[in-house]
C-alpha positions, 0 to 999 in steps of 0.5 A, spaced: 652 741 139 646 737 137 641 735 142 640 728 143 634 728 148 628 733 149 622 733 153 617 738 151 611 740 155 611 733 158 606 731 163 605 724 166 598 722 170 597 716 174 590 715 174 588 722 178 595 723 180 599 728 176 607 726 177 610 731 172 607 737 170 609 741 163 617 739 164 622 741 159 629 739 158 634 739 153 640 734 154 646 735 148 651 730 146 655 728 151 652 732 156 651 730 164 645 733 166 643 731 174 636 731 176 635 732 184 629 733 188 626 730 194 622 723 194 616 723 190 618 729 186 617 725 180 625 724 178 624 716 177 618 717 173 622 722 168 627 717 167 623 711 166 619 715 160 625 716 156 626 708 155 618 708 155 618 703 161 611 707 161 608 712 156 608 720 157 600 723 158 602 729 153 607 733 150 613 730 146 619 726 148 624 726 142 631 722 141 635 725 135 629 729 134 625 723 133 619 721 138 620 716 142 614 713 140 616 712 133 622 707 135 621 700 136 622 698 143 628 694 142 632 699 138 630 704 143 632 701 149 639 698 146 641 705 145 640 706 153 643 703 159 640 704 166 644 703 173 639 704 179 640 702 186 637 695 185 640 692 179 636 687 176 641 681 176 639 673 174 640 667 177 646 665 172 653 666 171 657 673 172 659 672 165 652 672 162 649 677 167 655 682 164 653 680 157 646 680 158 642 679 151 648 677 147 648 670 145 655 670 143 659 673 149 665 677 147 670 674 152 675 680 151 670 685 151 667 682 157 674 682 161 675 689 159 668 691 162 669 688 168 676 691 169 673 698 167 667 697 172 672 695 178 669 688 178 675 684 175 679 683 182 673 680 186 671 676 180 678 673 179 677 671 187 671 667 186 672 659 185 669 659 178 671 666 176 667 669 171 663 662 171 661 663 178 653 663 179 651 669 183 644 667 185 637 670 185 638 678 184 645 677 185 644 675 193 651 671 193 654 678 192 655 684 196 651 691 195 657 694 192 659 688 188 652 688 185 652 695 183 659 694 179 656 688 176 651 692 173 656 698 171 660 692 167 653 690 164 653 698 161 660 698 159 659 691 155 652 694 152 656 700 150 650 705 149 650 712 147 645 714 153 646 713 160 641 713 166 643 713 173 637 713 178 640 713 185 645 708 183 649 709 189 644 711 194 643 704 197 651 703 199 656 704 204 661 710 204 667 705 202 663 702 196 660 708 194 667 711 193 669 705 189 662 705 185 662 712 184 669 712 180 667 706 176 661 711 174 665 717 172 669 712 167 662 709 164 659 716 163 665 719 160 664 721 153 657 719 154 650 723 154 648 722 161 642 723 166 643 722 173 637 722 178 640 724 185 636 725 192 642 729 194 648 732 190 654 731 195 658 726 190 655 730 183 659 737 182 661 736 175 655 736 171 653 741 166 647 742 168 643 741 175 635 741 175 631 741 181 624 738 181 619 739 186 612 736 186 613 734 178 615 741 176 622 743 174 623 749 179 630 751 178 636 750 174 643 751 173 650 749 175 652 746 182 655 753 184 649 757 182 645 752 186 650 752 192 649 760 192 642 760 191 642 755 197 638 750 193 643 744 194 
């Protein structure tokens, strides 16, 4: 199985604070890797280095054996979809939010993405349907609806790499279950990195890494870590 993402002895400093310390990670094609740990352990820092929202200080980060610094940013980020706990939505229509960046919207693909993400029912109940305005940051939608819209955007983008950064942590239990079902569809047959504070809803990962104070301190399957009382 080919390696898609590799981190080799990666360090990240913010001024005098070292957020990541000699992190090594391999994610194979279509694997789901979960990175967990307490707040401040460096989980989101690690996730943000892969699409180069900021650059690592030392070490290597590679995608398909190519250093991320060698990719044009638009090409790199077109290969990665990110769903986090506070999705970036725009004061525009639902259709333009889902198909963000696509000048000529594919209506069939748009509706399929909405269906797969569990959005289609609430969209069709809105007065203007897909042409409904959602307000700044999607203020006219519920938290669960905003998350599902972000997932619909990821389906529409159809990137081979998915990063989920605490994607359900801000939701109530009912919304979390709906969003989790959509995320399972999204990550099927895609290379996925999941950032999670807790693992109550993530048991089917190929590997779980425990991050603490910037170090990977343990790794294994969910059952391995349960036996070791790590989760």
